C-alpha positions in Angstrom: 217.8 164.3 246.3 221.2 166.1 246.1 221.5 169.8 245.3 223.4 169.5 242.4 220.9 166.8 241.0 217.9 169.2 241.5 219.7 172.0 239.8 220.4 170.0 236.7 216.5 168.8 236.5 215.5 172.5 237.3 217.7 173.7 234.4 216.4 170.8 232.0 213.0 172.3 233.1 213.9 175.8 232.0 215.4 174.6 228.8 212.4 172.7 227.9 210.0 175.4 229.0 212.0 178.0 226.7 211.9 175.6 223.7 208.2 175.0 224.5 207.6 179.0 224.4 209.7 179.2 221.2 207.7 176.6 219.4 204.6 178.2 220.3 205.9 181.6 218.8 206.8 180.0 215.6 203.5 178.2 215.1 201.9 181.8 215.2 200.5 182.3 211.7 201.9 186.0 211.5 205.5 184.5 213.1 205.7 181.8 210.0 204.8 184.5 207.7 207.6 186.8 208.7 210.3 184.0 208.5 209.2 182.5 205.2 209.1 186.1 203.9 212.7 186.6 205.5 213.9 183.3 203.7 212.4 184.0 200.5 214.2 187.5 200.5 217.5 185.9 201.3 216.7 183.0 198.5 215.9 185.8 196.0 219.1 188.2 196.9 221.6 185.3 196.6 220.4 184.3 192.8 223.0 182.9 191.0 225.5 185.7 191.0 228.4 184.0 192.4 228.3 181.3 189.4 228.1 184.2 186.9 231.2 186.3 188.2 233.3 187.7 185.3 236.6 186.3 186.1 236.8 182.5 184.9 235.6 180.2 182.2 233.2 177.6 184.3 231.6 174.4 183.3 228.8 173.1 185.1 227.4 169.7 184.5 223.3 170.1 184.7 222.6 166.5 183.3 225.0 163.6 183.3 222.9 160.6 182.6 222.2 159.1 179.3 218.6 157.5 178.3 218.9 154.9 181.2 216.8 156.2 184.0 218.5 157.4 187.0 217.2 159.0 189.9 220.0 161.1 191.0 220.9 162.7 187.5 219.2 164.5 184.6 220.0 164.0 181.1 222.5 165.5 179.0 223.3 169.2 179.5 226.0 171.3 180.1 226.2 175.0 181.1 229.4 176.8 180.0 229.5 180.2 182.1 231.9 183.3 180.9 231.2 187.1 180.8 228.2 187.0 183.1 226.1 185.0 181.2 225.8 181.0 180.5 225.1 179.0 177.2 223.6 175.6 177.4 225.0 172.4 175.4 221.8 170.3 175.2 218.7 170.4 177.4 218.2 166.8 178.5 215.0 165.7 180.3 215.2 166.9 183.9 218.0 169.5 183.2 215.7 172.6 183.8 214.7 171.5 187.3 218.6 171.6 188.1 219.0 174.9 186.5 216.2 176.3 188.6 217.3 174.9 191.8 220.7 176.7 191.2 218.7 179.8 190.1 220.2 179.9 186.7 216.7 180.5 185.6 217.2 182.4 182.0 217.7 186.2 182.3 221.3 185.6 181.5 220.8 182.8 179.1 223.0 183.7 176.1 222.2 180.8 174.0 221.6 177.1 173.5 223.8 174.8 171.5 222.2 171.4 170.3 224.7 168.9 169.6 222.2 166.4 168.2 218.7 165.6 168.0 218.0 162.3 170.3 215.3 163.2 172.6 217.8 163.0 175.7 219.6 166.0 174.6 216.5 168.3 173.7 213.7 167.0 175.8 213.8 170.2 178.3 214.3 172.7 175.4 210.6 174.1 175.7 211.0 174.3 179.8 214.2 176.1 179.6 212.8 178.9 177.1 209.8 179.1 179.1 211.8 179.5 182.4 213.8 181.9 180.5 211.0 183.9 179.0 209.2 184.2 182.5 212.4 185.2 184.3 212.6 188.1 181.9 214.9 186.9 179.1 215.4 189.9 176.6 214.4 188.6 173.1 214.1 185.5 171.4 216.6 182.9 172.9 218.7 181.7 170.2 219.2 177.7 169.5 222.3 176.7 167.5 222.4 173.1 165.9 223.4 171.7 162.4 220.7 171.6 159.9 217.7 170.2 161.3 217.8 172.4 164.4 214.8 174.5 162.7 212.3 171.5 162.6 213.2 170.9 166.3 212.9 174.5 167.2 209.7 174.8 165.2 208.3 172.0 166.7 208.6 173.4 170.1 207.5 176.7 169.4 204.1 175.0 168.4 203.9 172.6 171.1 204.2 175.8 173.4 202.1 178.0 171.5 198.8 177.7 173.6 200.8 177.7 176.9 202.6 181.0 176.2 199.1 182.7 175.0 197.6 181.7 178.4 200.6 183.1 180.2 200.6 186.7 178.2 196.8 186.9 178.8 197.1 186.6 182.5 200.2 188.7 182.9 200.1 191.1 180.1 202.3 191.5 176.8 204.2 194.1 178.6 205.4 191.7 181.0 205.4 188.6 178.7 205.6 189.9 175.4 204.9 187.1 173.0 207.9 187.7 170.7 210.3 186.9 173.3 208.5 183.7 173.9 209.5 182.3 170.4 212.5 180.3 170.1 214.9 181.4 166.9 216.7 178.6 165.3 220.4 179.1 164.0 221.8 176.9 161.6 225.5 176.1 162.0 227.3 175.4 158.9 230.6 173.6 158.7 233.5 174.4 156.5 234.3 172.1 153.5 232.9 168.9 151.9 231.6 166.0 154.0 234.0 163.1 154.4 234.3 159.6 155.8 236.5 161.0 158.7 234.3 163.9 159.8 237.2 166.7 160.5 235.0 169.7 159.5 234.5 172.7 161.9 232.5 175.6 162.0 233.6 179.5 161.5 234.2 180.7 165.1 231.1 182.3 166.5 231.6 185.4 168.8 229.6 185.9 172.2 231.6 189.0 173.6 234.5 187.8 174.6 233.6 183.9 174.5 234.4 182.1 171.1 232.4 179.1 170.0 233.3 176.6 167.5 231.1 173.6 166.2 233.1 170.3 165.7 231.8 167.7 163.7 231.7 164.2 165.5 230.5 160.6 164.7 227.4 159.5 165.9 225.9 157.8 162.6 222.9 157.4 162.0 222.4 160.6 164.2 223.8 163.2 161.6 224.8 166.3 161.8 226.3 165.5 165.4 228.4 168.3 166.6 230.5 168.9 169.6 231.8 172.4 171.1 234.7 174.4 171.7 234.7 177.5 174.0 237.7 179.8 174.5 237.4 182.7 176.7 240.3 185.1 177.8 243.1 182.3 177.4 241.1 179.6 178.9 239.4 176.7 176.9 236.9 173.8 177.2 235.5 171.1 174.6 232.2 169.3 175.0 232.0 166.1 172.8 228.4 165.6 172.8 227.4 161.9 171.7 230.3 160.4 169.3 232.2 157.0 169.1 236.1 157.1 169.4 236.7 160.1 167.3 240.4 160.8 167.1 239.4 164.3 164.9 238.0 165.5 168.1 241.5 165.0 169.9 242.6 167.5 167.2 240.0 170.0 167.5 240.7 169.8 171.6 244.4 170.3 171.5 245.9 171.7 174.5 242.4 172.8 176.1 242.0 172.9 179.7 238.8 170.6 180.2 237.2 168.2 178.2 233.9 167.0 178.6 233.2 163.8 176.9 230.5 161.1 177.1 231.1 157.8 178.3 229.6 154.4 177.6 231.1 151.2 179.4 230.8 148.6 176.7 231.6 146.1 179.1 228.5 146.4 181.2 226.1 147.0 178.3 227.6 143.7 176.7 226.5 142.4 180.1 223.1 143.7 179.8 222.8 142.1 176.1 224.1 139.0 177.3 221.2 138.9 180.1 218.5 140.2 177.7 219.3 137.3 175.3 219.0 134.7 178.0 215.7 136.1 179.5 214.2 136.2 175.8 214.3 140.3 175.7 214.7 140.7 171.9 214.2 144.2 172.1 216.3 145.1 174.9 219.2 142.7 173.7 219.0 144.4 170.3 219.1 147.9 171.6 222.0 146.9 173.7 224.0 145.6 170.5 222.9 148.8 168.5 224.0 151.2 170.6 227.5 149.9 171.2 229.1 151.1 167.7 228.4 155.0 168.0 229.1 155.8 171.9 232.8 155.8 173.5 234.3 153.5 176.2 235.7 155.3 179.1 239.4 154.1 178.1 239.1 155.5 174.7 237.8 158.9 175.8 241.0 158.6 178.0 242.6 158.2 175.0 241.1 161.3 173.1 242.0 163.1 176.3 246.0 162.2 176.1 246.3 163.0 172.5 244.7 166.2 173.0 246.8 166.9 176.2 244.1 168.3 178.1 244.4 169.1 181.7 241.1 167.6 182.8 239.1 164.9 181.5 235.1 164.9 183.1 233.2 162.0 181.9 229.3 162.3 181.4 226.4 161.1 179.5 227.1 157.8 181.8 225.7 154.7 180.2 224.7 152.6 182.1 224.1 154.2 185.4 226.9 154.6 187.7 224.7 154.0 191.0 227.0 152.5 193.7 230.7 151.5 194.2 230.5 148.1 192.6 229.1 149.6 189.4 231.8 152.4 189.5 234.5 149.8 189.8 233.4 147.8 186.8 232.5 151.3 184.9 235.9 152.4 185.0 237.9 149.3 185.2 241.2 149.7 183.3 240.7 153.5 183.1 243.6 154.0 185.6 245.9 152.1 182.9 245.2 154.6 180.2 245.0 158.0 182.1 246.2 157.4 185.8 245.5 161.0 186.6 243.6 164.1 185.6 240.2 162.6 185.1 236.9 162.7 187.0 233.3 161.2 186.7 230.8 163.8 186.3 227.8 164.3 188.4 225.0 166.5 188.3 226.3 169.8 190.2 230.3 169.2 188.9 231.5 172.5 188.6 235.0 173.3 186.8 236.5 176.8 187.4 239.3 178.0 185.5 240.1 181.3 186.4 241.5 184.1 183.8 245.4 184.6 184.0 245.9 181.2 185.5 246.6 177.7 184.9 244.5 176.4 187.8 241.7 173.8 187.2 239.6 174.0 190.0 237.1 171.4 190.7 233.8 171.7 193.2 230.3 170.3 193.6 227.1 172.5 193.7 224.9 170.9 196.2 221.2 169.8 194.8 
C-alpha cells in the first residue's frame, strides 16, 4: 500500500473516531440537557421582535385556505402589524398554530376583527384568546365585528369557561387572572341606511397611530359582512373578507398600497360541480353551485385592484386549493390579461412590508 493511501485511510479513521466520540458525548443526558436549554433560550430570546418593529405597516397571511381541506394552509386569517402590536382579521381553523410557530403568541395582540361569522373565519377564536391569555395579554381581548359578534363571542366565552377555570386553579389568579380570559365583543355599526349597493363604511377606529375602518361587502346571505381598511403613518392596506365582485370595495380601497382579496376560481368550481353531477353526488353538486354567487373570481379581484389603483394585489382564501403547478395555472388562467403585474398568490407566511416614509412594497415569506 502506498504511503498516500495509508495516510488517507488513517485520516478517515481519525475523523470517524472523532465523530464517534462526539456522538457519544452528545448522547450523555447532561449534555443533551445543556444543548436543549441553550436552544430553548435562543428561541425564547428571539421571539417575534423583528416582526413587530415600529418602522412599517406589515401584512402577514396566517391562513389562506377556504373550507376545502388543504394540508399546507390554515383557513382565513390575516395579521396586520403596526406600532409594535398586531391585529388579526379573522381566526380560521389552524391559524393559531401558525401564529404560535411564528411566536406571535398574544402579549402584543391588539384586537381581532371578524369579517363575518362563517366557521372558516372564526374557528380558532377561542385558541387565539387562550394563547394570548397564557402569554400574558393584559385585559380582555377585544373582538370587533358587525351585529351578531356578541353571540359569537359569548358562545366562545361559555365554551372555554371550564378550561379557563382549570388553568387559573393550577397557576393562580395572579398569573392567569380570570377577567383577562373573557373576550369582549365590540359591535361595529356602519354609517347610513342599508342599501342594495352595500356602500356603507364605519367611522374610523383609532389604535395609537393605526386607523381602522370597516367596509360593507356583499357576501349574502352571510350578513353583515365586512372588509377592513388599515392606515398607518402614510401606508395602507385593505382586507376584503369574503365577497362577490363588489365595486364599492374598490372605492374604499382607492390608492392603497396593498389589497388582500379573496379568490375563488369559478371555472374550477364549475368543473367540480359537473363531476359531482356525473357521479350522482347531489349534495356536492348543489354546494358547488351555491358558493359561486358570493365569492370573487381571480380576474374580478384583479379588476377591483385596477379600479382602486392599488400597488399590490395579494390573493387569499383560495378556493379550491392551489396545490400543484397544473392547478395554479388553471386557477389563474387569464389573470395576466386583466392585471399583468402587481399581483401574487398568497401563501401561509406571505409577508408584505410597507416601510414608513417610502413607497416600497416588499414581499417575503416566513418559514413555517
